N, C-alpha and C positions, 0 to 999 in steps of 0.2 A: 568425516568427523564423529565422533564419539557423542551422539545424542543424547545416549543415557543421563550422561552425569550433566553435559548441557541443559536438558529439563530442573536437574536438581539444583544449578546454579543461577537461574533464573532469580532475577529482585520481584518481589512482590509489594506492589503498588499499598502500602499501608493504610492510607487514607481513603481507599475505594470504598470501602464500606459504608462513611459518613455519607457518600451523596447516592450511591445504588446499591444494586442487587449484584454487584459483580465485583470480583478480584481481576484483577490487572497481572499479570507477569509477565515481567520484561528481558530478553536479552540482547545481544545484539552479534550482526552475523557479518563476514566480508563477503562477498559474493562480487559476481560481475555481470549486468546487465548488456548485454550484445557486444562485449568488451571493454566495455566502461566500469572500472572499479570502483565500489561502492561498499560504508560502513551501515550498515542496514538496522536499524532497530526494530525487534521483531514482539509483537503484543499479543500475549495469549487474552481472550475476556472468558472466565469461566464462573459462571452463574453459583451463587449461593444460594439457600432458602432461608440462612438465618447467618447469625453474624455466628453461632457456635460453628456452624459448617462451614463458612468464613475464612475461621482458624485453621481449621486442619484443612486447607487447600493448599500444595506444596507445587504440583507440576500442573500443565496442562491435562484437559483429558485424552483420552484413545483416541479420540478421534480426530481431536487437532494433532497430535502428535503423528498420524497417519496422514493427515491434510498436508502438514511441514515436510514430511520425511517425502513423500510424493511430489510434490512441488520441487524440493532441493533436488532430486532426481533427476527430474526432467525440465529444471529452469534454462538451461542450455537450447532447448526444445519450444518449451512455451515463450522466453522472450522476446525471439523475433515475433511472432505472432501478436505479441500485446504491443512491440513497436509499431506495426504495423496499423492495428488497430487505433493507436495515438494517431499516427499520422493520418488516419482517415476522418476522425474527431478531428484534428486540427485543420486540416482542409474546409471542415464544416464550418468554425468560428473564428482563424482565423482575419477574417475580414471587418468583424464585429471589433476585435482588439486592436487590429491596427487603428480603424478610425479612432477610439479611443485616446492612442495615445499621440495620435495626429491632433485631436483637441484640447490635450493635455499639453502640448506644443512639444513632445518628445519625439524623438526618431522612431516610426513603426519598426524600420528594420532590424534596429536593436536590439526591439523586443519579441516581432511577432513575426519575423520575415517571412517572403515566400519561397515554399520548398518544395522539392518534386519528389524527392524519394525519402523513404521514412529515417535513413541512415543521417540525414544531416538536422533532423531532429535531437541527435545524442546528445551533443554542445546545449541543446536549450532544455535538456529533462535532465533530474539525478532521484533514484531509486533514492528515498529515505526512510522508508516504514513497509512493513508490513504487518497488519494486523490478522488473527485470527480468533473470528469468535467462536463459543460453542453450542453455536443455532442447529438444528435440527438437519439442517442443510450439509447434504454430503461434501466435503473436499470445497468449502469457501472460503475465501479470503480477498482481503483487499492490500492492492499495491499499492502506495502511497509516492509522489512525485513532487520535489519541487520544478520547476516549469519557471520557463523565462516573460512568456506573457502573463501569466498571473500567480502574479510572487507573492500575494496574499494568501490566497487559497489554494494554490499549485493543484494538480492535479490526481485524482482519484479512479482508480481500478478494480472492479467488483469483480472477482471471477468466479465459478460455479464449478464444479469438477474437469478444474483447471482448461477452462476457454473464459473468453472474457465476455461478459455477460453485457455489464454497464461502464461507463465513463462520464466521468462531472467530478466539479470540485472537491477535493478531498471534503471539506467539514458537509458541504451539501449531497454526497453521496451518500453519506450514513443516514440522512435523514430517508432515503425511500424505503429503507427497511420496515 
């Protein structure tokens, strides 16, 4: 893909300066997560020291571009590792969700079934967005998934240097930083 043109076509969130000192640049890509096709929203968060500087931001930083392009180049090798990490995480939380669904009078097998292999989670999760901040950490990004067991909060995977760092609910994951 021609990333140079794609970066220039990213949409800027015009309202972001009103609530923070960051500009959000958004785009969409189609990619496969372990064979599962997904339309994924990509957000680049770019810091600005002033409103004047914010108005000049037209594309991600070079570090963000490098992180994105490296991720896309190696995604077919990265995704199975991410799926394995999600499976390990899921094994540790599934009982909590099964208990909650039982208390709510819902069938826990519908939302949080027991699974033996990572691939069994593929019909339970969907990669929906990727966030790349302009933090000083090299190659840092967040993969955000919708998931059947936590439909409200979803699942977030924090990655550094293309390796899984932490898994948690999407919104609470960002609070760790």
